[in-house]
ZADO-1210 file (C-alpha; in nm, 4 decimals, padded with zeros to 6 digits):
<atoms>
<atom x="02.8926" y="-04.4869" z="22.9470" code="UNK" pos="1"/>
<atom x="03.0372" y="-04.1356" z="22.9251" code="UNK" pos="2"/>
<atom x="02.8046" y="-03.8470" z="22.9817" code="UNK" pos="3"/>
<atom x="02.7963" y="-03.5505" z="22.7473" code="UNK" pos="4"/>
<atom x="02.8507" y="-03.2161" z="22.9112" code="UNK" pos="5"/>
<atom x="02.6024" y="-02.9475" z="22.8055" code="UNK" pos="6"/>
<atom x="02.9065" y="-02.7383" z="22.7130" code="UNK" pos="7"/>
<atom x="03.0469" y="-03.0047" z="22.4758" code="UNK" pos="8"/>
<atom x="03.0172" y="-02.9274" z="22.1063" code="UNK" pos="9"/>
<atom x="02.7514" y="-03.1451" z="21.9436" code="UNK" pos="10"/>
<atom x="02.8571" y="-03.0878" z="21.5854" code="UNK" pos="11"/>
<atom x="03.1624" y="-03.0020" z="21.3799" code="UNK" pos="12"/>
<atom x="03.1793" y="-02.6440" z="21.2600" code="UNK" pos="13"/>
<atom x="03.4480" y="-02.4648" z="21.0678" code="UNK" pos="14"/>
<atom x="03.5441" y="-02.1159" z="21.1696" code="UNK" pos="15"/>
<atom x="03.2914" y="-01.8878" z="20.9911" code="UNK" pos="16"/>
<atom x="03.5755" y="-01.6613" z="20.8797" code="UNK" pos="17"/>
<atom x="03.7644" y="-01.9394" z="20.6996" code="UNK" pos="18"/>
<atom x="03.5200" y="-02.2170" z="20.6089" code="UNK" pos="19"/>
<atom x="03.4564" y="-02.0850" z="20.2563" code="UNK" pos="20"/>
<atom x="03.8278" y="-02.0568" z="20.1826" code="UNK" pos="21"/>
<atom x="03.8828" y="-02.4090" z="20.3186" code="UNK" pos="22"/>
<atom x="03.5935" y="-02.5679" z="20.1286" code="UNK" pos="23"/>
<atom x="03.6688" y="-02.4030" z="19.7971" code="UNK" pos="24"/>
<atom x="04.0446" y="-02.4452" z="19.8388" code="UNK" pos="25"/>
<atom x="03.9918" y="-02.8205" z="19.8435" code="UNK" pos="26"/>
<atom x="03.7675" y="-02.8015" z="19.5382" code="UNK" pos="27"/>
<atom x="04.0217" y="-02.5973" z="19.3398" code="UNK" pos="28"/>
<atom x="04.3054" y="-02.8297" z="19.4442" code="UNK" pos="29"/>
<atom x="04.1166" y="-03.1309" z="19.3078" code="UNK" pos="30"/>
<atom x="03.9973" y="-02.9731" z="18.9809" code="UNK" pos="31"/>
<atom x="04.2792" y="-02.8742" z="18.7424" code="UNK" pos="32"/>
<atom x="04.0543" y="-02.6508" z="18.5266" code="UNK" pos="33"/>
<atom x="03.9364" y="-02.4454" z="18.8268" code="UNK" pos="34"/>
<atom x="04.1086" y="-02.1430" z="18.9720" code="UNK" pos="35"/>
<atom x="04.0216" y="-01.9131" z="19.2627" code="UNK" pos="36"/>
<atom x="04.0308" y="-01.5407" z="19.1894" code="UNK" pos="37"/>
<atom x="04.0951" y="-01.3107" z="19.4845" code="UNK" pos="38"/>
<atom x="03.8021" y="-01.0924" z="19.3727" code="UNK" pos="39"/>
<atom x="03.5873" y="-01.3738" z="19.5144" code="UNK" pos="40"/>
<atom x="03.4948" y="-01.6257" z="19.2486" code="UNK" pos="41"/>
<atom x="03.6018" y="-01.9559" z="19.0944" code="UNK" pos="42"/>
<atom x="03.6525" y="-01.9675" z="18.7185" code="UNK" pos="43"/>
<atom x="03.7619" y="-02.2097" z="18.4532" code="UNK" pos="44"/>
<atom x="04.1237" y="-02.1810" z="18.3478" code="UNK" pos="45"/>
<atom x="04.0375" y="-02.2802" z="17.9916" code="UNK" pos="46"/>
<atom x="03.8485" y="-02.0380" z="17.7668" code="UNK" pos="47"/>
<atom x="03.4779" y="-02.0790" z="17.6971" code="UNK" pos="48"/>
<atom x="03.4472" y="-02.1768" z="17.3310" code="UNK" pos="49"/>
<atom x="03.1900" y="-02.3338" z="17.0999" code="UNK" pos="50"/>
<atom x="03.2418" y="-02.6593" z="16.9073" code="UNK" pos="51"/>
<atom x="03.4364" y="-02.4716" z="16.6381" code="UNK" pos="52"/>
<atom x="03.6730" y="-02.3165" z="16.8908" code="UNK" pos="53"/>
<atom x="03.5205" y="-01.9673" z="16.8678" code="UNK" pos="54"/>
<atom x="03.4373" y="-01.7657" z="17.1802" code="UNK" pos="55"/>
<atom x="03.1017" y="-01.8674" z="17.3255" code="UNK" pos="56"/>
<atom x="02.8458" y="-01.7142" z="17.5595" code="UNK" pos="57"/>
<atom x="02.9639" y="-01.7690" z="17.9160" code="UNK" pos="58"/>
<atom x="02.7342" y="-01.8783" z="18.1984" code="UNK" pos="59"/>
<atom x="02.7982" y="-01.7841" z="18.5611" code="UNK" pos="60"/>
<atom x="02.6035" y="-01.8607" z="18.8751" code="UNK" pos="61"/>
<atom x="02.6373" y="-01.8109" z="19.2434" code="UNK" pos="62"/>
<atom x="02.4621" y="-01.7919" z="19.5716" code="UNK" pos="63"/>
<atom x="02.5035" y="-01.8258" z="19.9430" code="UNK" pos="64"/>
<atom x="02.7647" y="-02.0654" z="20.0714" code="UNK" pos="65"/>
<atom x="02.7132" y="-02.3435" z="20.3162" code="UNK" pos="66"/>
<atom x="02.6538" y="-02.6365" z="20.0820" code="UNK" pos="67"/>
<atom x="02.9883" y="-02.6400" z="19.9014" code="UNK" pos="68"/>
<atom x="03.0715" y="-02.7109" z="19.6299" code="UNK" pos="69"/>
<atom x="02.7143" y="-02.6229" z="19.5227" code="UNK" pos="70"/>
<atom x="02.7708" y="-02.3822" z="19.2338" code="UNK" pos="71"/>
<atom x="03.1395" y="-02.4598" z="19.1908" code="UNK" pos="72"/>
<atom x="03.0440" y="-02.8218" z="19.1262" code="UNK" pos="73"/>
<atom x="02.8830" y="-02.7124" z="18.7991" code="UNK" pos="74"/>
<atom x="03.2013" y="-02.5475" z="18.6703" code="UNK" pos="75"/>
<atom x="03.3323" y="-02.7031" z="18.3509" code="UNK" pos="76"/>
<atom x="03.3087" y="-02.7479" z="17.9759" code="UNK" pos="77"/>
<atom x="02.9520" y="-02.6968" z="17.8560" code="UNK" pos="78"/>
<atom x="02.8499" y="-02.5744" z="18.1987" code="UNK" pos="79"/>
<atom x="02.9492" y="-02.2774" z="18.4172" code="UNK" pos="80"/>
<atom x="03.2402" y="-02.0530" z="18.3260" code="UNK" pos="81"/>
<atom x="03.2475" y="-01.9106" z="18.6799" code="UNK" pos="82"/>
<atom x="03.0851" y="-01.9629" z="19.0173" code="UNK" pos="83"/>
<atom x="03.0451" y="-01.6709" z="19.2557" code="UNK" pos="84"/>
<atom x="02.9986" y="-01.7737" z="19.6203" code="UNK" pos="85"/>
<atom x="02.8586" y="-01.5447" z="19.8846" code="UNK" pos="86"/>
<atom x="02.9310" y="-01.5899" z="20.2513" code="UNK" pos="87"/>
<atom x="02.7293" y="-01.8303" z="20.4687" code="UNK" pos="88"/>
<atom x="02.3768" y="-01.8303" z="20.3190" code="UNK" pos="89"/>
<atom x="02.4152" y="-01.4809" z="20.1730" code="UNK" pos="90"/>
<atom x="02.4305" y="-01.3630" z="19.8149" code="UNK" pos="91"/>
<atom x="02.7604" y="-01.2739" z="19.6523" code="UNK" pos="92"/>
<atom x="02.8241" y="-00.9013" z="19.6434" code="UNK" pos="93"/>
<atom x="02.8141" y="-00.6791" z="19.3345" code="UNK" pos="94"/>
<atom x="03.1939" y="-00.6557" z="19.3112" code="UNK" pos="95"/>
<atom x="03.2294" y="-01.0344" z="19.2966" code="UNK" pos="96"/>
<atom x="02.9601" y="-01.0694" z="19.0301" code="UNK" pos="97"/>
<atom x="03.1030" y="-00.7836" z="18.8221" code="UNK" pos="98"/>
<atom x="03.4573" y="-00.9206" z="18.8317" code="UNK" pos="99"/>
<atom x="03.3435" y="-01.2737" z="18.7448" code="UNK" pos="100"/>
<atom x="03.1349" y="-01.1359" z="18.4570" code="UNK" pos="101"/>
<atom x="03.4283" y="-00.9385" z="18.3161" code="UNK" pos="102"/>
<atom x="03.6586" y="-01.2395" z="18.3413" code="UNK" pos="103"/>
<atom x="03.4121" y="-01.4838" z="18.1848" code="UNK" pos="104"/>
<atom x="03.3053" y="-01.2625" z="17.8933" code="UNK" pos="105"/>
<atom x="03.4964" y="-01.3592" z="17.5798" code="UNK" pos="106"/>
<atom x="03.3063" y="-01.1093" z="17.3673" code="UNK" pos="107"/>
<atom x="02.9879" y="-01.3082" z="17.3176" code="UNK" pos="108"/>
<atom x="02.8163" y="-01.2073" z="17.6436" code="UNK" pos="109"/>
<atom x="02.7375" y="-01.3663" z="17.9765" code="UNK" pos="110"/>
<atom x="02.4221" y="-01.5301" z="18.1079" code="UNK" pos="111"/>
<atom x="02.3700" y="-01.5032" z="18.4844" code="UNK" pos="112"/>
<atom x="02.1832" y="-01.7854" z="18.6543" code="UNK" pos="113"/>
<atom x="02.0618" y="-01.7167" z="19.0041" code="UNK" pos="114"/>
</atoms>
């Protein structure tokens, strides 16, 4: 039986500087309607519209990262228009939220869910 050195890693951890990019990169690659914006949010590629095809109120959410694809997993038709991830267990910053809000707003307003 092999012994475990006290210096051996006991869990798998991504590099804190790249884990968010890696986790969300995989999500975006597997969801054709999702796109990553360099301002720091994921958004739908397709416009947010009501059943008649008119612009609709957009909904965005976000929060600390570490449980991906937490908020991004709710992106889609009838759900979130954008997801704004913060860094590891921290809130997204004001620039990210502002940019996601501007991008999601089709003229009918935006509801923020925290």
